[in-house]
Every structure is written in structure tokens, then in C-alpha cells.
N, C-alpha and C positions, 0 to 999 in steps of 0.2 A: 502560331506556335511552331517552334523548330521541331525537327524529327526527334531529337533527344528529349525534348519536353513532353512530346506525345508518348514516348516510351516510358518515361518516368510516371506520367499521369496514369497511363493504362495499368502499369504494374501496381501502383499504389491503390487504384480502384479495385483491381482484382483481389488484392489482399483484404481490403475493406469489405468487399462482397463476401469473401470466404468467412470473415469474422461475423458479418451480419447473418449469413446462412446458418452458422453454428448457433448463434443466439436464437434464431428463429426455431431451429430444431429443439433447443432447450425449452423455449416458450411453448411449442406445440406439445412436447412431452409432458410438461407439468399440467397443461390444460387437459390432456387426455387421462393421465394417471393420478393427478394431484389429489383426488378424493378417495384413493384406495389406501387403507391402513396396512402398512407393511407388517409381516409377522413379528419383527423385532420391536414394534411399537404397540402390539396388542395389549390392551388394558392401560396403556400409558397415554394414548391420544385417541380422540374419537373423530368421526367424520366431519363434524362441524368445525373442530379445530384445524383439521387438514384443509378444509375449504378456505378457511381464513388464511392459512399458510400459503395456499396456492394463489389466492387473490393478492396477498402481500407481495409475493415473488413476481407475479405478472405485472402489477402496478409499478414496481421498481424497475422491471425490465423495460416497460414502455417509456418510463422517464429517461432511462439510459439511452434508449433508441433515439429519442428526441434530442437530448442534450448532445450526444455524440454526433448525431447527424448535422446539427447546426454548427458545431465546432469544426467538423470536417469540411463542410461546405464553405465556411468563412475562410478557413486556412487555404483551401484550393483557390478561391477567388483572390486572396491576398498574394499567393505565389504566382499562379498562372495568369492572373488578370493584370499583371504589371504593377500592382500596388507595392510589392516588396521593393522594387527598384526606386519608386517614388519616395517611399518611406525612408529607405537607406540614404538617398541623396539629401533629404530633409535633415536627418540626424547628423550627417557629416557637416552640414552647414551651420549647426548650432554651436560647435566647439571644434577647436583644433587639437584638443587633448585626446589621445587614444583611449585613456581610461574613462574619461567622462563620456565619450562617444559610446563605449561599450556599455556603461551603466545605463545611459539613457535608452539605448537601442532595446535592451532586454527588459528594463524596468517599465517602459511604456507599454510594451507588448504584454507583459505580465499584468499590468493594471487593467488593460482592456479585457484580457482573459478573465480576470477576477470580476469585473463588472458584469460580463456576460453570464458568469456562473451564479450571480446573486439571486436572480429569480428562481432558478432551479433549486438552489439551496433552501430558499424560503419555502418553496412548494414542498420539497421533500420533508423539511423539518416540521412545518406547521400545518401541513395537510396530510401527507402520507403517514408519517410517523405518528401524528396525532390521531389519524383515522384508525390505526391499528393498535393504539394504546401504548405506544412507546415514548412519545415525546413528553418531557417534563420541563423543557427549556422555555423560559419566558422571552418575550421580545427584547427586553432590556438586557438579559443575559446574552442573547444572541448578538446584539450590537456590541456589548462589552467584549465578548470573545473575538468578534471580527476585528475590532479596533486593536486588541492585543496582538492578534495574528498579523495584522498589517504592519504594526510597529516592529515586531520581532523580525518579520520577513525583510523589511526595509533595512534594518540594522545589519542583519546577517548578510544580506545580498550586497549591501554597501561595502562592508568590511571584506568579505570573502571575494566578491567580484573585483574590487579594486586590487586586491593582492594578486588574484589570478591574471588579470589584464596586465598588471605591472610585470609579472613573470614572463608573459607572452611577448610584451613589448621589448624587454631587455635580453631575451634569449631567442633570437630569430630561428636558429636551427635546432636548438635542444629544448625548446619550451615544453614540448610534449612530455618528456620524462619528468621535468620539474613540476609541471602542472599535475601530472598523475600523483607524484609524491606528495604534493601539497594537499590535494583533495583527500588522499588516503589518511594523512595525519588529521585533517579537519574532521573527517567522518568518524574516526576513532575518538577524537576529542569530544565530539558532540554526543556520542554514545555514552561517554563518561559523565558529562556535565548535565545532560538533559534531565535525568531524574532529580537532580538537586536544584537546578536553576530554572528550567523552562516549564516542566510539568507542574510544579507548585503554583505557577502563575494562573493555571486554569482549574486546578483541583485542590481541595484541602486534604492533606495527608494526616491521618490520625494513627499514631502507633497503637497496635494492640498491646495490652498489658503483658509484660513478660510472664506473669503468673496466670494469664488467661489460658484456659485449657487448650484452645485451638493453637495459640502461639507456641505453647510448650510442645504439643504434639508435632507441629510443623518443624520446629527446631530439631527434635529428636529424629524425625523422618529424614530430614536433609543431612543430618550428621551421619546417619546410616548410609546415605548415598555419597558421603565424602564431601559435602558442601557446607560451608559456614555461612550462616544467615546473620547479617548485621542487625536488621530490623524487619518487623512484619507490620505493614501498614494497611489501613483501610482508607479508600478514597470515596468522596461524596459523588459518585457517578450518577446517583439518582436525581441530582439537581438538573441533569441534562437529558437523561434517557433511562429507560427501564431495561435496556440490554445488559447482559451480564458478562463478566470476564475476570481474568486473573492473569498476572504475568510476573516474570522475574526481571530485575534490572541489575546493572553492575557489570564491571569487567574484572576478570580474574577469579580467584577462588571464592571471595566474599561476595554474597549476593543480597539483594533486598527483595522481599516478596510484597507485591501489591495486590490487594483484593478489592474488587468492587463491592460496595455495600449491598448492591442488588444480588450479588452472588452469595453473600452471607445469609441473605433472607431466603434464597432459593434452595440451597443445598445443605445437606447434613455435613458434619465435620469429616466423616469418612470420605464423602464424595469430593470435598474440597481437597483433602489430602491426596486423593487419587489424581485429580486434575494437576496439582502441583508436582506430583511424582512424575507425571508425563513431561512436564516442563523440565524437571531435573534430568530426565532422560536425554533431552536435547543437549544439556550442558555436559553430562557425563560422556555422551557419545561424540562430543565435540562437533555437533552439527552447526552451531553458531560460528565456530572458528572456521570450519570448512566452507561455509557460505561466504564468510568474509574473504578468505583466501581466494576462492574461485572468482568472486566478484572483482577483486583487485586484479587478478590475472587477466580476466576478460576486459576489465577497464584499461589495463596497460596495452593490450593488443588492439583494442578499439581506438584508443587515443593515438597510437602510432599509425594505424591505417588512416584515421581521420586526418592526421598531420600530413600524410602523403597526398591525400586528396585535396586538402586545402592549399598545399604548396603548389600543386599543379595548376590551380586556377580554373579548372575545367568547369566547375559548377557555375561560376560567375558568367562564363561564356555560354554555357548551355541555357541558362535562364535569362540571358540578355540583361544583366544588371549594368546600368549605365555607368555608375561610379563604383569601381571595385573597392570592396572593403572586407576586412577580416570578419566583421560581424554578420554581414549578409551571407557570406560564404559559410560561416558557422551555422547560421539558422537553416540554410538549405541542407547542410550535412545532418542536422538533427532531424529534419523532415524525412530524409531518405533513410536514416537509421531506424525509423519506426517500421519500415518494411522488413528489415533484417531481424528486428527484435521479435516479430511474429514467428519467424522460423525457429527462434531460440526458445520460445515460450513452452512448447510441449516437453522439450528436453529438461528444462528446469523444473517443470511440474512433476515429471516422473521422478526426478532426483529428490525433490521435496517430499513427495508421498512416501518414498522409501524411508526417509528419515522419520516420518510420522509413525510408520509401522514399527520401527525400531524403538521409538519413544514409548509407544503403547506397550510393547513387550517388556521394556525396562520397568515401566510403572507397575505392571501386574506382578513382576518379580519382587519389586521393592515393597509393595504393600501386602503381598501375599495372596491376592485374589484379583479376579478380573471383573467381579460384579460391581464394585464401587465405581470404577471408571465407566462401565457400561451405563449404569443408572445416571451418572453425571452427564454423559453425552446425551442421553434421552431427555433429561431435563433442560440442558442447554439448547438442544434442537427445538424442543417444544416451546420453551420460553422465548427464544429469539425468532420463532417462525422460520426456521431454516428449511430450505427446499429438500425434501426427502426423496424427490424423484427427478434428479438431474439427468439429462440425456447422456448416455455413456460417452459419446464422442466429445461433447462439451466438457464433461468432467475430466476426461483423459488429457485434454489440451490445456485447460485453464485451472483445474483444481490443484491447489498446493497441498490440500489434505485429501485423503481418501474420502469418498462419500460416506456419510455417517452410517448408512445401512451396511456397507461393507465392513466398517470397523466393528459394528455391533455383532455381525455374524461371527467374526473371529473371537470377540470377547465373550459372547454368550454361548 
């Protein structure tokens, strides 16, 4: 290996070791304190339920350790073992078309990654989730979902990838700005059409009757918040899992509310209203818009820096790629960007948690009390076996939401 390869490898491994150390701290913390009932959950959860929660969290973390470890090891062998150069030369020999080369380069790698993930997905779905009473998905449904996902991914990648590679091929010096603009438009377009085109391919959406008490109260609550609700839907989430959730969809002032059928069985109407009041807080405080704007600004800066690095050709030289290609260069850039993204993670987490606090405050003002949101969070945490004892360092770096205990302390 060259000196620069060693520097890149050591830097990457240091980042990975820091991440694994933080995960180990989190694992140690829940093993030590996971059977202790917090004051905020007195009378809501017992020791047996907490032990089940601890075991569920530990089992999932062990699976993540294994799957991430294998993925990291394979990627390092692929890059530093010389296989990337061999693979790149093979791809270039298959076609003289820049667009076809790009599609093949990333599609085959994506297919390999998908195949490697299958055993872990099956184990998680049909062993871990089954073991803890969450899984309701049948083998046939899992296969159907997988086939649908593959077809959708291939169609989207084929269309979007072809367009992106065409832009790059025909704009040698300005492709970075046009590619950024293209992906920004695509991401906004997907946010708009996904609720109407993609999500119904996997779930059945049933409108709540307009004269239904919950639907009527939801519309009135959102009207008080200055939001117009086009429809309120229930989805058949229980066909796949017993986990509970609810969310808003839509761009602009008019929104759709989607409720998991499991949530309707779990919570009272007041608690559901409180959860959706929290989501309304995100819209009224323009958190979604702020995240989109910041993401696009960071994307523009990143793609400009990436363009400069790619144009220099340094990565191809550092990693001794025999045949220079844009795609091998881009793959190496993605690999190195994972190091920088780790440094960005805690800053984005802090910003996201700030927004969650603001949404909690908005919800309590909108519904006139903090009790309903607090009991909703208690039920969600208990029902989903959420970790009530994350290590403080792990939570500060990775948690996009404040730990539920901290939220309950303020609400109660």
C-alpha cells in the first residue's frame, strides 16, 4: 500500500473504532441499568417488561455489530485489496457508453450489497422481531415486498442514474451545479408523489370517515394550528409489524395524516391528537423546510468540493486504479465522505433535538395540556420496546430525538 492509502485506511479505522466504542458504551449502559424502572415510568412498566426491552435492544445491537462489521471488512478488502481496480477495468470492458458503464458499475455493487443483506434481514424479521412479538409478516409477503422494492429501485435508478450520468457526460466543467439542481428537483418530486404512488404499493390506505369522531377532532385541531387536512388515512401496518407510528405527508399547506392501525388500537383519541399536534409543530415551526434548505446547501457545498477532488484525479493515483474512470473515482469519494459525515452527525443531532423540544412545546400549547403527549410517549416507548437507558454520550451524538426520559421530565 502507498503512504496515502495507509493514511486513509488508518483514518477510516479510527473513525470506525470510535463509533464501535460508543456503541459498546451504549450496550454496557443498558446491560447495567436496563432493569431499573425510571420514576417517569412508575406504574407504567414493570421490571419484566424492562428486561424484555433490554434484551431486545441488546440483541439488535449485536446484529448491527455483526452486519456492520462484515460490510466494513468487505469494503476495505474491495478497496485496499486491489479488487476495485480489477472491477473497474471489467466494467469498462463491457461497454463504451459512459451512461451504461455508470449504471452497471453501481447497479452490480448495489445488487451484491442487497444479496449480503438478505440473511440479516431474514434473521431480524423472522427471528428477532418474531421472538419479541413484533413480526406479523409472512414469508410470502416478505418475498413480495422484496420483489416490489427491487423493481422500484431498478426503475428509479435506471431513470435517475441515466439522467445524472448524461448531465455529467455533457457538462464537463459545470456538471456539479446541474447535478445538484437535478437531484434537488427529484428529491422534492419524490416527496410529493411517494404518498400517492409508492406507499400504496406496500400498504392499504383506508380513509377514516369524515363523520368519524377522531377524524373530526383531528381536522378541528389542525385547523386551529392553521393547517388544512385533505384526508385522514389508516394503513394496515399490522400486516407486517406490531410497531406503532403516525405521520404527516404532503408538500405545502394541505397535508394528509396517516395513522397505523396498531396506533389506533394502542392509544386513546386524546393521545393520538397529542402525537399529531407534535407533528403539526414541526410544520408550523418550518422544521421540515429548514432541514430541506440546510440539506440542499450542504449538498451544494459537498458536490462542489467533490467536483474539485474528482477533477484533480488524486484519488485514482492514491489508490492505484489501473484504468482511470469517473465511476471508480466517485466510489472512492463516497468512501472517504463517510469519514467526514461522522464529524457532521453530532451537530445535526443537536439541531434535530432542538426542533423536537420546540414541537413538544407547540403540542402542549395546541392541545392545552402536556399529560396526553406524555402518556402517548410512555405507551409508544413501552409498546415498541424503546431503550429507556441510552448512554448519554451515545444519545448526544446519534439521537435525533431527546431521550424519552428527558422529554417526560419536562412534560410531567
